[in-house]
C-alpha positions in Angstrom: 0.1 0.0 -0.1 1.1 3.5 -0.8 2.2 5.7 2.1 0.7 9.2 2.1 4.1 10.8 2.9 5.5 9.4 -0.4 2.9 11.2 -2.4 2.2 14.6 -0.4 4.1 17.0 1.6 3.1 19.8 3.8 5.4 22.5 5.1 4.9 26.1 6.2 7.7 27.1 4.0 5.8 25.8 0.9 2.6 27.6 0.2 1.9 28.2 3.8 1.5 24.4 4.6 -0.9 23.6 1.7 -0.4 19.9 0.8 1.6 19.6 -2.3 2.9 16.6 -4.4 6.4 15.5 -3.0 9.2 17.2 -5.0 6.8 19.9 -6.3 5.0 23.1 -5.3 1.7 21.7 -6.9 -1.1 21.6 -4.5 -2.7 18.1 -4.5 -6.1 20.0 -4.4 -5.3 21.0 -8.1 -5.7 17.5 -9.2 -9.2 17.2 -7.8 -10.2 20.7 -9.1 -9.1 19.6 -12.6 -11.0 16.4 -12.5 -14.1 18.2 -11.0 -14.0 20.6 -13.9 -14.1 17.6 -16.3 -10.5 17.7 -17.4 -8.6 14.6 -17.8 -5.7 13.3 -15.9 -3.5 13.9 -19.0 -4.5 17.5 -19.1 -3.6 18.0 -15.4 -0.2 16.3 -16.0 0.4 18.5 -19.1 -0.2 21.6 -17.0 1.9 20.4 -14.1 4.8 18.5 -15.6 6.5 18.3 -12.2 3.9 15.8 -11.0 4.6 12.3 -12.1 1.7 10.2 -13.4 2.3 7.6 -10.7 2.0 10.3 -8.0 -1.3 11.4 -9.4 -2.6 7.9 -9.6 -1.5 7.1 -6.2 -3.2 10.2 -4.8 -6.4 9.1 -6.4 -6.0 5.7 -5.1 -5.5 6.8 -1.6 -8.6 9.1 -1.8 -10.6 6.2 -3.0 -9.4 3.9 -0.3 -10.2 6.6 2.4 -13.8 6.9 0.9 -14.2 3.1 0.9 -13.0 2.9 4.5 -15.4 5.6 5.6 -18.3 4.1 3.7 -17.7 0.7 5.4 -17.3 2.3 8.9 -20.6 4.2 8.8 
């Protein structure tokens, strides 16, 4: 299983503590904003080339896992 710390990082020195993809200054929220707007993963990756495809996919998988865990615990 992917560890959250291998995908995102948060530091007050980077965008005031906004969670970003490790090794970038790209907020993880941007990925969800793009998808919510109907853009594809490829469009997001084209716009933010410092984010690796694997990072984006792992972030989505972790979010999905969190949703499933929450749904099963309710």
